N, C-alpha and C positions, 0 to 999 in steps of 0.2 A: 059633614065630611070627617072622617076620622083620620088619626094619628098614621093610623097604617099604609092609607090609600094617597097619604101624603107621601110618606114615604117614597111611593111607587112613582106618586107622580113629578116628584121633583128629582128624585134619584140622591139625595139626600140620608144620611141613617136616624132612626125617631132619637138620636142622642145629641144631635147639632140641630137639631126643628129644639128637643128641649133648649139647650144651652142659647140658642141666637131669641129664644125666650127671655129667658135669665137677663139674658143683657141687655133687651126693651126691643129686641130689632123686631119681632114681629110681638102682635094680640090681639091672640083671638077670642072669639066671644067664648063663654062659658054657660052649659044649658043650666038651668036655671032650678033644675029637680034633683039633676043627679052631680050638679059641677063637674063633668067630664069637659072636656075642650073639643068647639064644634066648630073646626076650620073653614077655611070660604074657600073660595075660586080669587077673592082678591090675594088671601094669607099664602096662596102658590104661587101666583103673580109675582108678590114680595116675596118668597123664596130663591123664587127665581131669581132675582134680583142680586138680593145676596149671596145667592153661588157663583153668578157672575162674577161679580167685584170682590170675592174672598178667593177664586180660580185665580183673578189676576191679583194675588196679592195684595188687595187694596187691604188697609185695618179695620179692626172691628168699632174702634171710637170714631172714622170718617166714615162709614157706611152710616155711626149713629148720627155726623152732625148732616150726612143729603139727606136723611127723613127727617131732620126734625130743619132744613132749611134755614140751616147754617151756614151751610157750604155749598157751591152751585158743581153736579158732574164739571163741570170743564174745570173749573178749578184744584178741583182737589186730583182729574189725571193728569191732568200736567204737573201740579205740584208730588205725584206716583211720578208719570215717566224721571222729573229730577232726581226722583230718589232712585229709579232703578238707573239710571243711569251711573251712578257712583256706584251704587253697588256693579257694576258692572267694571268700572274701572276699578275697584277691591280686587273682583276674581282676576285681572288680567295681571297686576300685582303681587297675589297669591301663584299664579302662575307662572308667572315667571321669575318669583323664588322659588318653585318646588322644579323648576328645568335648572336655576343656577345650584343647587343645590346635590341634585342628579348628578349635572357634570364634575364637578367639584369634589365631592364625599363618593369614598369608596362602598363604605359601609357604616352600619350605627356605632360599632364603635371606638372609630375615630373622628363621628361624626363632631365640631366643635359647638355644642350648641348654643351655648353662654354668645356666642357674639353673634348669632344670625336673630337671636333675642333681642340684644341691645340693636341693634338693623332696623328688627321689626318696630323695637318700643318709639323711637325716631320716628320713623311711617307715622304710627299713629299718632304722636304727635305734629303730625302735618295732614292730617283728618282719617287717616285711613285706618278701616276697622276688622281686623282679623277676631276670633273664633273666639266668646268669650270663655273658656274651659272651667267656669264656676257656674255653670249650667248643668242641671242634675238633671235626666230624664226620670222620665211616671216608677218607672223599675225603684230606682232609686229614693226616691222620695218615697217611695210605701216604706220601704225598708224599716227607716229609723221607727216610724209608730209603732211599727209589725214585735219588733228588738222591745222596746219600751213596754208595749203592752202584754208580752210574755213574762220579763221580766218582774212586772208588777204583780199578775195573777198568780207565774210559782212563788210569791214572797208571799202574798195573800193564800192559797194553798196548804202556806205550809202554816201560816198563823193559825186559820181552822184547824189544821191536822195536831198542832198544839193543843188549843183548847177541849178537843177529844182524848185526847191522851188527860191529859188536867183531871176534864171532868172524869176519867173512869177511876184513877188513882185517887181525885180527893173529890168526890159530887160536890157540885155547887144545886143552891137555889135553880127547879127549871127555868124561873124568871130570867131571876141573871145571867143562866149559860144562856136562853136564847136571845137576853141582849145583846153578851158577846158572840157569838155563833150569826147575828147578824147586824156586827159592824167589818165583819171581810167581803158576804153578801154583796151588801153595799155596795164598801169599795168597784168590787170585781162587775158588778151591773153596769157603775161611771165607769172603769176600763173598756167596757165594751160598746157600750154605747158614743165615747171619746172618739175610741178607734173609730166606730164603723163611720161618726161626723167626720173624721180627718180622711179615710176613703175615699167618700164621699165627696169633700170637699179638690181632690189633687184630680180624682175620675172627669170631675162635670166640665174640668174645661174642651173646648173644644177639638175634637180630633180631628189628626192630620191625615185625610183621606182623599187625594186627588183623586188618586185609584180608583177609587170609588164612585166620583160623582160620572 
């Protein structure tokens, strides 16, 4: 069975199927002649189980432990229910704080954020968890590598332009000129390869596509 057929049979994207393979949750056989993946009905059953557990917000590590018989399904779900109960309490606290702020504060200009943050810090000491504002989305993660690559490519382009200008003003031996030109070319190639690898690393995470399940 090809990956397109598995995608239709299970209802998840090829990207996530490959992600689960990378995480060791799925191990399809490969065709000895061409190296292509050959999915079986058992793989489809496995993916259905993964899909169900992920829709229930079971972490990847927990699913791996289930598959390796390091954790029973009953224990896994019991632990997860405790976690969900904790999250439910967290959401209740957040809802209550939102309600109180709405009642006490008339607009953003008069909002005393510092006092609320102090209160939230105390609540967090008691086990509550608010949003971690340090978490960045995928687009923000891509911005840095692109900026670094563009700056480096611009610098290397300037270096090459200077070499060409110098050659026109005072010609060098052809061999030396070729060597000098190879340096920025190699750097540019390295930058492009590193950029591609970094973007692939950012993209290879599991997609949050509950609506597509």
